[in-house]
N, C-alpha and C positions, 0 to 999 in steps of 0.2 A: 450506396456499399451495402453487402450482407443482404440485400434484399429487402431493405428496410428504407423506406420513402422518407426523405427530408422533409422536415417540417416546412411547410409553405407558410406558415403563420405563426411567428413566434409567441403570439398571445394565447395560442392552444394551450400554452403552460400555466393559464390563469386559472383561477380556482374555477372547478367544474365539478358536476357530480361524480366524474371517474376519478378526478384529481383528489377529492377528500377521502377517497378511501385508502388513497396510500399512505403508509404510516409516518408519522411525524417526527422529525430530529429534535427532540424536547430539551435536551441541553447535551453540551459536549465540554471537555476540559482536558488538558494535559499538562504535564510537568514539564520544565525546561529539560532538555536532554544533555546528558552530560557522558564524560569518559569515565570507564570503571573506577578509577582511583579516586573521584570526587564525588561520588554518589551515596546518596541514603541507603538503606536496604529495601528490599523490594515490597515489605508490606506498608513502610511509609510511604514511597513513591505512590503506589497504589491507592492508598488511602487519600493522599493529596489529591490526585485526579479524580477519583470518585467524588470527593467534595467538592472540586470546582464544578463539575459537571451538575450535581445536585443544584449547586446555588446558581447554575446558569438556568436552570429550567425551574426554579422557586420550589422545589420539591424536597422532601426528607426520605430517608432510606425507607422508612416504612411506606411511601406510595408505591415502592418498586416490588414487583409480584415474582419475579424472576430474575437470577442474574447468572453471566456467562463469563468465565474467567479465563483468559488466554495468557500462556506461557509456555515457553521450550524449556528452559533450564532452571529447574525447581521439582522439588519433592512433590509427591501426590497430596492435593489439597492444599496446595499454597495459594488458592484463591479463596479458601475459606479464612485463612489465617489473614490474608490482608484485608477482605471485606469486612472481617470482624472488628478491624480497628476503627471501622466506620460506625456499626452498629450490628447488633445480632437480633434481627428480625425474624429467624426461623424460616426464611425462604428458601427454595430450592437453589442450588449453587453448583453448576456445572463445569468442570474444569476442560480446557480445550487446547490442544497440541496439534497445530497441522503445520510445524516448520514456520516459515516467515511469513506465512499466510494466516497465522493462528488469530491475530486481532480480526482480519475480516471473517474468519470461521464464524468467531463468537459473535459478530455482527449479523451474521447471516441467520444464525440460530435466534437470536433477540428478536429479528426482524420477521421470522418465521412465526415466533410465539403471537407477537401482536397480530400478524396479518391473520393467522388462522382463527383469531378469537380466544385462543386458549387463556391470555392474560391482556391487560389493557396497557400494562406498562412493564418494560424490561430494561435492564443494563446490561452492556457488554463492556468489559473493562480488561486492560491488558496491561502487563508489565514484565521487565526483564532486568534481571541483575546478572550482567554477563562477566566473564572472565577475559582479559587481554589475550589477545593472538587470535588465530585462525580458528575457525568453526571446526569441530571434529567429533567423531560418534563419541559416546560416553559410556556403552556398554559393548565392549570387544569380545564378549564370549558367548555371543549371538549373531545370527544374520546381520548385516548392516542394510536398512532398507533402501539405501541409494545404490547398492554394489552394481545394480545392473545398469544404472545410468553411467557409473564409472567406468564399468568393463566397457561399454559401447565409447566412450570418449578414448579410452587407452586403446582399442582396436585400431580406431581412427587414426591417431597419431602416434603410436606404438610407443607411449610414455612408458618408462618404466621407473623413473625417480618418484619419490614419495612427495606427493602434491597435496595440500589440504583441499578437500572434494569441492568445496564451490568455487575454488579458485581454476580447479581442473576444468571442471564442468562450462563456467563461462569463460574461461579462457579459449577451451576449444570450440566452443559456441561462436565465439569472435572470430576466431581463426576459419572457421569455416564459412561465416558470413563475408570474411575479406575475400576468401578464394572465390565464392560465387559470384560477389556483385563488386569488387574491387574499390570498396572506399579506401581513402587516405587513412594513414594512423591519424592524423590531425582533425579528422572527423569525429573520432571517439573523444580525442582529447578536449573538443570544443564542449561536448557534454559537460566535462567536468567543470569547464570554466563557466559555463551558465549556471550549474549547481550552485557555484561558490558567489556568484553573482547576485543570485535569487535570496540565498542564505544570508547574505550580509545585511538585508532588511528584515529578518526574522531571527526576534531575541530569544525564541526557543531552539536555535539551532547550535550545534556546537562547533563546526568549522566557519566562521563569519569572514575570513581574510580571502580578499581576491585572489585568483592565480590566472598564469599567462597559459596559452597552449604549450611554448615552449618548457615552462617548469613541470608542467604536467607529463611531457614526454621524456623530460630529464629525471624525473622521479625514477627509484629503483625499480627495473623491470621485476615483475613477480612471476608470470607465466605468457608465452607467446607474446602479444604485443600489448598486454595489460600492465600498466605502471600502478605503483601504492597511489598515486592520486587518482586512478580509475577506480578505486574500491572503496566500499563504505567501511568505516571503522567499527570495532566494538563499541555497543553504546548503552548506557542504562536510562531508563525512563519509564513513564507510565501515561496511560491515557484513557478515557472513558466516554462512554456514548449512552445516552438515555433514549430509548424508543417508545412512543406511544401511539395510540389509536387517536384519531381525529376528536371523538367525543370527549374522550379523558382530557386532551389538550384544550378544548373549549371550555368545558367545565371548570378547568383551572386556571382559566386565562394565560395559557403557554402560548408563546409565538409559534405559530404554525408555517413560517415562512418557507422553512425546508423540510423536504420531504424524500423520502426512499421511493423514487419513479421505477426503478427495477433492479434485479439482481440476477447475476448469472454465476454459477459454481461449476467447475468442470474438473475432472479427474483422467489421469492417464490412458492413453489407447496405445495398441502396438505402435503406432507411429513415433512415439516417443522414445523407441529403443531404434531407430532407422540411423546408423552409422552415417548414411550419405547427406542426412539433414539434422545436426547437431542442436539447432536452434529448437527442434521439439523436445530436446532432452533437458532444457532449461524453460521450459513452458510455452514456448511460441505457439502451439496448436492448442493447448489447453486453454491458454489467455484469448486467442481467437473465438474459441468456442463460448467461453464464458461473455466476451463482448457481444457475440451476435445475440446470447439469450438475454442479456441486459437491454440491449438498444431495442429488441423486439418488445419486451415487456412494458419498456417505458414509452414505446412509441416515438423515439429519436433513431437519429442516425449521427455518424462520426462528426458529421458536418455540422451539428447543431451544438457542439460541445465548446464551451467557452474555456474552460479549465479544466486542469488534469493534475491527479497525483499519482504517479505510477511508480512500479517497484524497479528502481534504479540501484540495486546493490553494487552493479558494476556498470560501466559506461556502456558496455555493450547489451547489456540488458535493456537500458533505455532505448538503444539504438533499435533493437528487435521489435520491442514493445509498440512504438510508433507505428509500426507495422501491422502487429497482431491486433492492435485495437482499431485499425482502420483509418489512422489519422493521415497515412500517406500509403499510396501503393506498395505492394511487396518490391524491396530492391531499389527504393528512391528515398532511403533515409538521409542518406548523406547530401543530396539536394533540398530536403527539408530541413535540415540542420545549417548548413551554409545560406539558405534563403532567411534564416532568423524565424522562420514558421512555428518556432518551439518555445517563442518567449514574447513578452510585451511587444506590442506592434506587429505580431505575426497571425499566424493562422488561429493558434491556440496557445494559451501560456501553460507550460508543463512544469510541474514542480515549482510551483512558488515558494513553497515553503523552503527550497534548497536540497529538498529529496531527501534519500537515503545516503547519498553520497555526502551530503555537507549536514542536514539536519541531523543524521544519526538514524541508526538501525537497531533499536533495542526490540529483538522480533515479536516478542508477543504484544506489544505496544504498537508497532508501525503501521498496520492498518487501522487502528482507531484513530492514531494522531493525523493520518491522512484525511480521515473522515472530519475531524476536527477542523483541520486547515480549511477543506472545502466547505464546510458550514459556516466560518467566518468569511469565507470569499462570498458565498451566496447571500449572506445577511448584509453583505457590505461592510463590515466592520474590522476586516484584517489589516493590521497596524504595520508601522515601518516602511510604508510607503508600497508596499507588495500587493495591494489590493489591484484585482484585475477589474476595470471598468466595465460595469456593465453586466456581470456574470449573471447567467440565469440559467444554465445547465451545465453540470461537473460530474467528471468520471473520474472513479477509483479503481485502481488497480493492484492487486496484492498476489504475488505468486510464491509457493512455499514447494520446494524440491521434494520429489518424492511420491505423489505431487498434488497439488490443489492450486487451482487459479480461480479468484474470483474478482468479478467488476460489479461495481455499484455506481448506478446512475443516480444522481440527485438533480432537484430541481425546485 
């Protein structure tokens, strides 16, 4: 798939001269995600996550040379406020906002800093202190960066009522997919059922009670075929990842088991505003492009991936993303789901954490929490019974409307 040959020998991922040039994930950490009413303040959560990552790596903050802080809902320099709770070492701190892909954008910057040789150790940390209710624009006295996407969805379905922007876009994309490929509503509901089943094994997840297909479909309808149990909740939390060079890791006795093998980063093209294919309005095309880049850089293909953490803010986005990542051909996600190819015992385990649907989606922390989960999976230390046996290659996918799609391959 994507013109990338499948690895003929999995042992090619063993330590080689090429592999040791890949950045090392030295330490990871995250706070348990919570609903907004049960959360600490953002700076407390962020300091907690950074402390966990430093402990995991066996490092001090003074070992870090640059830091990238990701969040969406917060005042400027919130990253400084948060990291100052850990220490004030005078290093550069860059604040990153790329909507839901903010955390992955911070990691992309940290990885580039290490790969380029600018620094030998960088920190990416993300956090979100969200408010209850649907996402909305905060600045109504200036152009909405998502307005062109909203207009395309409204043009296609002649929507006149006031619908929250994310719900409108993903609901319209789901309706478009159903009209094109004809999957049953139960197919999308099964994604939510799988998410809860996985989350039941994750102590960091918000929603750990299992649900049935019938319960998902019977929950209140939000827009088109999307029901409440097919949408991720507003969530608070924080996560952190430390990236370092191979030389730095070995000099300090850091575990070099998990490395960044490849990353892809893509933003919108005119195709994102094609009213005849609304999947592109919610990131299908840019996710496909980012995946192609990441696979090529890593030297693997979708068939080599053992475990995936992908951006399932709504069930429809998980369905679309199976196809944009090349896990199954275009239009075949229903068969992929019904065959159980997206869970334990199938082709690939998708969102063992429970995903955004059940683990939660604190925007600035999400991408880094996904990387944290996958690092545990590749180390073989995921607890609660959710460990994917023999996981060697992992893929992380994060998409932010407006737009930015990032795919990272770990091995």
